[in-house]
KOLMARNU-579858 format. One record per residue (C-alpha): residue in three letters; x, y, z. Coordinates in steps of 0.2 Angstrom, whole numbers, padded with zeros to 4 digits, always signed. Layout:
N
ALAXYZ/...
This chain:
256
MET-0274-0001+0694/GLU-0264-0007+0676/LEU-0268-0021+0668/THR-0260-0028+0651/VAL-0265-0030+0636/GLY-0270-0050+0641/GLN-0274-0047+0655/VAL-0287-0034+0649/ALA-0295-0048+0635/GLN-0296-0058+0650/THR-0306-0047+0661/PHE-0318-0043+0649/GLY-0320-0055+0636/VAL-0314-0047+0621/THR-0301-0055+0613/VAL-0282-0043+0610/ARG-0283-0043+0593/THR-0299-0032+0595/LEU-0289-0024+0607/HIS-0276-0017+0597/HIS-0289-0014+0585/TYR-0297-0002+0596/ASP-0279+0004+0601/ALA-0276+0007+0582/ILE-0291+0019+0578/GLY-0292+0028+0594/LEU-0307+0022+0603/VAL-0299+0016+0616/VAL-0280+0018+0619/PRO-0269+0011+0633/SER-0264+0026+0643/ALA-0247+0019+0651/ARG-0231+0008+0647/THR-0221-0004+0655/PRO-0204+0001+0654/ALA-0201-0013+0641/GLY-0216+0000+0631/TYR-0230-0014+0634/ARG-0245-0007+0634/LEU-0255-0004+0649/TYR-0274+0002+0655/THR-0276+0013+0668/ASP-0293+0013+0677/ALA-0298+0028+0665/ASP-0295+0019+0651/LEU-0303+0002+0657/THR-0321+0014+0661/ARG-0321+0020+0642/LEU-0318+0001+0638/ALA-0331-0006+0645/THR-0343+0011+0638/VAL-0337+0002+0623/VAL-0340-0014+0626/THR-0357-0010+0633/TYR-0363+0002+0618/ARG-0356-0015+0603/ARG-0366-0027+0613/LEU-0382-0018+0609/ASP-0374-0020+0591/LEU-0370-0001+0589/PRO-0356+0002+0573/LEU-0337+0006+0581/ASP-0342+0027+0572/GLU-0358+0028+0583/VAL-0347+0024+0597/ALA-0335+0036+0594/ASP-0347+0048+0593/LEU-0353+0045+0609/LEU-0338+0044+0618/ALA-0332+0057+0611/GLY-0349+0070+0617/ASP-0344+0083+0630/GLY-0352+0078+0648/THR-0347+0071+0664/PRO-0348+0051+0667/GLU-0364+0054+0676/GLU-0370+0060+0660/HIS-0362+0047+0648/LEU-0370+0035+0659/ARG-0389+0043+0656/ARG-0382+0042+0636/GLN-0378+0025+0639/ARG-0395+0022+0647/ASP-0404+0029+0634/VAL-0397+0019+0620/VAL-0399+0004+0629/THR-0418+0008+0636/SER-0421+0012+0617/ARG-0413-0004+0610/LEU-0427-0012+0624/GLY-0440-0004+0616/GLU-0432-0012+0598/LEU-0432-0029+0604/THR-0448-0029+0614/GLU-0455-0026+0598/LEU-0448-0039+0589/VAL-0452-0047+0600/ALA-0469-0048+0597/ALA-0468-0046+0579/ILE-0461-0063+0582/ASP-0476-0073+0592/ARG-0487-0062+0581/ALA-0479-0072+0568/LEU-0478-0087+0577/GLU-0496-0088+0580/ARG-0500-0085+0564/GLU-0490-0099+0558/MET-0498-0110+0571/THR-0515-0105+0567/GLU-0514-0105+0548/LYS-0507-0124+0548/PRO-0522-0136+0545/ALA-0527-0145+0561/THR-0520-0162+0564/THR-0528-0178+0574/LYS-0521-0176+0592/ASP-0529-0157+0589/LEU-0545-0166+0582/GLU-0545-0178+0598/GLU-0539-0161+0610/LEU-0555-0153+0605/PHE-0569-0168+0600/GLY-0562-0178+0611/ASP-0576-0195+0612/GLY-0584-0187+0599/PHE-0567-0188+0585/GLY-0560-0204+0582/GLU-0548-0211+0566/GLU-0559-0226+0566/TYR-0575-0217+0566/ALA-0566-0207+0549/ALA-0560-0223+0541/GLU-0576-0230+0539/ALA-0586-0214+0535/GLN-0573-0215+0520/GLU-0576-0234+0517/ARG-0594-0231+0518/TRP-0596-0211+0508/GLY-0580-0210+0501/ASP-0586-0211+0482/THR-0599-0198+0485/GLU-0598-0180+0479/ALA-0602-0175+0497/TRP-0589-0185+0504/LYS-0576-0176+0488/GLN-0582-0160+0493/SER-0580-0161+0513/LYS-0562-0169+0510/ARG-0558-0152+0499/ARG-0564-0141+0512/THR-0561-0151+0530/ASP-0540-0155+0524/ALA-0538-0135+0525/TYR-0546-0133+0541/THR-0534-0125+0556/THR-0537-0129+0572/ALA-0548-0113+0575/ASP-0557-0118+0560/TRP-0562-0133+0570/ALA-0565-0124+0587/ALA-0579-0113+0576/VAL-0585-0128+0571/LYS-0587-0136+0587/ALA-0595-0122+0596/GLU-0612-0121+0581/GLN-0613-0137+0582/ASP-0615-0138+0601/ALA-0627-0121+0600/VAL-0636-0130+0589/ASN-0639-0144+0601/ALA-0642-0133+0615/ALA-0656-0130+0602/PHE-0663-0146+0601/VAL-0662-0150+0619/ALA-0669-0133+0624/ALA-0685-0136+0613/LEU-0688-0155+0620/GLU-0686-0150+0637/SER-0697-0134+0635/GLY-0710-0148+0629/GLU-0713-0139+0611/PRO-0714-0154+0599/PRO-0703-0159+0585/THR-0717-0151+0571/SER-0714-0133+0582/PRO-0707-0116+0575/ARG-0696-0120+0587/ALA-0688-0138+0583/MET-0689-0135+0565/ASP-0678-0118+0568/ALA-0664-0129+0576/ALA-0667-0141+0563/GLU-0664-0128+0548/ALA-0648-0121+0560/HIS-0641-0140+0559/ARG-0643-0142+0544/ALA-0637-0124+0539/GLN-0622-0127+0547/ILE-0617-0144+0540/ALA-0619-0134+0523/ARG-0608-0121+0528/TRP-0591-0132+0534/PHE-0592-0148+0525/TYR-0604-0151+0510/ASP-0619-0146+0503/LEU-0635-0150+0508/ASP-0653-0149+0503/HIS-0666-0154+0515/GLY-0670-0170+0505/PHE-0652-0177+0510/HIS-0656-0170+0529/ARG-0669-0181+0529/GLY-0656-0196+0525/LEU-0646-0190+0539/ALA-0660-0189+0550/ASP-0662-0206+0547/MET-0646-0212+0550/TYR-0644-0203+0566/LEU-0657-0219+0571/ALA-0651-0232+0560/ASP-0634-0231+0569/PRO-0634-0233+0587/ARG-0616-0223+0590/PHE-0626-0207+0584/THR-0642-0213+0593/ARG-0629-0213+0609/THR-0623-0197+0606/TYR-0639-0187+0603/GLU-0646-0198+0619/ASP-0631-0192+0632/LEU-0636-0175+0629/ALA-0654-0177+0634/PRO-0665-0193+0631/GLY-0677-0195+0619/LEU-0666-0182+0608/ALA-0660-0193+0594/ARG-0681-0195+0589/TYR-0683-0177+0594/VAL-0669-0173+0580/HIS-0677-0185+0570/ASP-0692-0181+0570/ALA-0688-0160+0568/ILE-0676-0160+0553/HIS-0692-0171+0544/ALA-0704-0159+0548/ASN-0693-0146+0542/ALA-0688-0153+0526/ASP-0710-0155+0525/ARG-0710-0134+0528/SER-0699-0132+0515/GLU-0707-0141+0502/ARG-0725-0132+0506/PRO-0729-0118+0494/ASP-0729-0104+0504/ALA-0710-0108+0513/GLY-0697-0096+0512/
């Protein structure tokens, strides 16, 4: 089979100009001519061109392609050489994809969490109306400003850690309550101290006196009360009393 330049260009998806360039540099030279002197590609020429196209799809420079084609060997050896090059590039591309995935993951996890992220994470425990009300009530306080500075930069991963710690503290309160231990017991007071430390670590500086005020709000505000009561009946009062007991403990001369 012998094909003209135009036929080859259409078959291999390359331009006529590219074929002329390959011819000019001696990379793929048509071996036959028509009676009128036009170039014709033989089967052997087409096999060589197919190899060149394969290498070029791998972005190998033309001089490297020429070196590969100039090497001695049987057709099988040339095919194996092509396979080795393709396999090598596959490895490089796989590493590149992994690097892009890592960069994408960093970009996604380092971005501050959105309102939607928080709603998905905390469910009914988060609502824009609560945040707006909190800002209206405490927006002028230093605690609110400190909390805002910290949380504005928190990523979804940070908020997941906040929730995990919060759930652990609540579980400790529930366990102490259900075990029958009074809120003044070391176990309950330790849960209260963990509660205080969790808020101080993630949101704002919280001393034991300020912590008492939060405990009072847990009973005064029905929404906070319901949050605890949904975990266990009587838990809101138990948490309140445990926080006060822990604050009392911290004020004793022998504390800490």
